C-alpha positions as CSV (number, residue, x, y, z in Angstrom):
1,X,176.7,-25.9,-93.7
2,X,175.9,-28.5,-96.1
3,X,172.7,-29.8,-96.8
4,X,173.4,-33.3,-95.3
5,X,174.5,-31.8,-92.1
6,X,171.3,-29.7,-92.0
7,X,169.2,-32.7,-92.6
8,X,171.0,-34.5,-89.7
9,X,170.7,-31.8,-87.5
10,X,166.8,-31.6,-87.8
11,X,166.5,-35.1,-87.3
12,X,168.8,-35.3,-84.3
13,X,166.9,-32.4,-82.9
14,X,163.4,-34.1,-83.5
15,X,162.4,-31.0,-85.8
16,X,162.0,-33.7,-88.5
17,X,160.3,-37.2,-87.5
18,X,160.6,-39.9,-89.9
19,X,158.1,-42.8,-90.6
20,X,160.4,-45.7,-90.8
21,X,157.5,-47.9,-92.1
22,X,157.3,-45.9,-95.6
23,X,160.3,-47.9,-97.0
24,X,160.0,-50.9,-94.6
25,X,160.9,-54.2,-96.6
26,X,162.7,-52.4,-99.2
27,X,166.4,-52.9,-99.7
28,X,168.2,-49.9,-100.4
29,X,171.8,-48.6,-101.6
30,X,173.8,-45.5,-101.4
31,X,175.6,-44.1,-104.4
32,X,178.4,-42.0,-103.6
33,X,178.6,-39.2,-106.0
34,X,181.9,-37.8,-107.0
35,X,180.9,-34.1,-106.4
36,X,180.0,-34.8,-102.6
37,X,182.9,-37.4,-102.5
38,X,186.2,-37.0,-104.1
39,X,185.8,-33.7,-105.6
40,X,184.1,-32.0,-102.2
41,X,187.3,-33.6,-100.5
42,X,189.7,-32.1,-102.8
43,X,187.9,-28.4,-103.1
44,X,186.7,-28.2,-99.7
45,X,188.7,-30.7,-97.3
46,X,185.5,-32.7,-96.6
47,X,183.8,-35.6,-98.4
48,X,180.2,-36.6,-97.4
49,X,180.2,-40.2,-96.8
50,X,179.1,-40.7,-93.4
51,X,176.3,-38.3,-93.4
52,X,174.7,-39.8,-96.2
53,X,174.7,-43.1,-94.7
54,X,173.6,-41.8,-91.4
55,X,170.7,-40.3,-93.1
56,X,169.9,-43.3,-95.0
57,X,170.2,-45.4,-91.9
58,X,167.4,-43.3,-90.2
59,X,164.9,-43.5,-93.0
60,X,165.5,-47.2,-94.2
61,X,165.6,-50.6,-92.3
62,X,167.6,-52.3,-94.8
63,X,170.3,-51.0,-97.0
64,X,173.8,-52.1,-98.3
65,X,176.7,-50.3,-99.6
66,X,178.1,-50.8,-103.2
67,X,181.5,-52.3,-103.9
68,X,183.7,-50.6,-104.1
69,X,182.5,-47.8,-102.1
70,X,183.1,-44.3,-100.8
71,X,186.1,-42.7,-102.6
72,X,186.7,-45.9,-104.6
73,X,182.7,-45.7,-106.1
74,X,182.5,-46.0,-109.5
75,X,181.3,-42.9,-111.3
76,X,177.9,-43.0,-112.7
77,X,179.2,-41.6,-116.0
78,X,177.4,-38.2,-116.0
79,X,179.8,-36.2,-114.0
80,X,181.1,-33.0,-115.0
81,X,177.7,-32.0,-116.7
82,X,178.1,-35.0,-119.2
83,X,174.1,-35.5,-118.6
84,X,173.5,-32.2,-120.4
85,X,175.6,-32.9,-123.3
86,X,174.8,-34.8,-126.5
87,X,177.0,-37.7,-125.8
88,X,174.4,-40.3,-124.7
89,X,176.2,-43.3,-126.0
90,X,179.3,-42.4,-124.2
91,X,177.6,-41.4,-121.2
92,X,175.8,-44.8,-121.0
93,X,179.0,-46.8,-121.8
94,X,181.0,-44.9,-118.9
95,X,177.7,-45.7,-116.7
96,X,177.7,-49.6,-117.4
97,X,179.9,-50.3,-114.5
98,X,177.8,-48.4,-112.1
99,X,174.7,-50.3,-113.4
100,X,176.3,-53.4,-112.8
101,X,177.4,-52.4,-109.5
102,X,173.8,-51.4,-108.5
103,X,172.3,-54.5,-109.6
104,X,174.9,-56.7,-107.7
105,X,173.4,-55.1,-104.8
106,X,170.0,-56.5,-105.2
107,X,168.6,-53.3,-104.0
108,X,165.3,-52.0,-105.0
109,X,165.8,-48.4,-104.1
110,X,168.8,-46.2,-104.9
111,X,169.9,-43.2,-103.2
112,X,171.6,-40.7,-105.5
113,X,172.3,-37.4,-103.6
114,X,173.7,-35.4,-106.8
115,X,171.3,-34.2,-109.5
116,X,173.5,-35.4,-112.3
117,X,174.0,-39.0,-110.6
118,X,170.2,-39.2,-110.2
119,X,169.2,-38.3,-113.8
120,X,171.8,-40.5,-115.0
121,X,170.6,-43.4,-113.0
122,X,167.1,-43.0,-113.0
123,X,166.5,-41.8,-116.9
124,X,169.7,-43.5,-118.3
125,X,170.7,-46.6,-116.5
126,X,167.7,-47.7,-115.4
127,X,166.4,-47.8,-119.0
128,X,169.3,-48.7,-121.0
129,X,170.3,-51.9,-118.6
130,X,166.8,-52.8,-117.4
131,X,167.3,-52.1,-113.7
132,X,164.2,-52.7,-111.6
133,X,164.8,-49.8,-109.1
134,X,163.5,-46.7,-108.0
135,X,165.8,-43.8,-107.7
136,X,165.5,-41.0,-105.1
137,X,167.6,-37.9,-104.0
138,X,168.6,-38.3,-100.4
139,X,166.2,-35.1,-99.7
140,X,163.4,-36.8,-101.8
141,X,163.6,-39.7,-99.7
142,X,163.4,-37.9,-96.4
143,X,160.4,-35.9,-97.8
144,X,158.6,-39.1,-98.7
145,X,159.2,-40.4,-95.0
146,X,158.5,-37.1,-93.1
147,X,156.0,-37.2,-90.6
148,X,153.7,-33.9,-90.7
149,X,152.0,-33.4,-87.4
150,X,149.7,-30.3,-86.7
151,X,151.0,-27.5,-84.8
152,X,149.9,-26.9,-81.0
153,X,148.1,-23.5,-80.3
154,X,151.5,-22.7,-78.4
155,X,153.6,-23.3,-81.6
156,X,151.2,-21.3,-83.6
157,X,151.4,-18.4,-81.2
158,X,155.2,-18.5,-81.2
159,X,155.2,-18.6,-84.7
160,X,153.2,-15.5,-85.1
161,X,155.1,-13.7,-82.5
162,X,158.4,-14.4,-84.4
163,X,156.8,-13.5,-87.7
164,X,155.6,-10.1,-86.5
165,X,158.9,-9.6,-84.8
166,X,160.9,-10.3,-88.1
167,X,158.4,-7.8,-90.1
168,X,159.2,-5.2,-87.6
169,X,162.9,-5.8,-87.6
170,X,162.9,-5.9,-91.5
171,X,161.0,-2.4,-91.4
172,X,158.0,-4.0,-93.4
173,X,154.6,-2.6,-92.4
174,X,151.4,-4.9,-93.3
175,X,148.1,-3.2,-94.0
176,X,145.3,-5.1,-92.2
177,X,144.1,-7.0,-95.3
178,X,147.9,-8.3,-95.7
179,X,148.2,-10.0,-92.5
180,X,147.9,-13.6,-92.7
181,X,145.7,-15.5,-90.5
182,X,145.7,-19.3,-90.1
183,X,142.6,-21.3,-91.7
184,X,140.0,-22.4,-89.4
């Protein structure tokens, strides 16, 4: 299971609740990373385009695609580990089309699910091309919008029972002082 599929599952099941007001009124765009698109399709037979957009749609009230998009989207210029290499000028040169593509969307938020892409867009392209944007990993965007509700007493009891069962199944014996109790 991919992280995007897990995030979708948690959102659909209601295990993760989202505050849609968190990014209300901010236009977002999605960057399709080569690693989760073209490369993933070739290596694993599955590209992650729809999942990223579905999750984005649950969090952001307003977002647009870049053009071109999905498998035809432009590389950010940091693929293949180029972000970690000493070829800064080349990396920024290759990323100029991505910067232009982002700017043309008018977006204030860029969702870049890949670590290389996020770093290139946030730390490289934003500075080099004076982009007025915020860049987020997809899971970072979700964590910013997550609603954390206190557990009910039933949920706490159930969690303690599951924990005790797990310790027993694993053969771990807790001494009294090691047992965890929730704060008052």
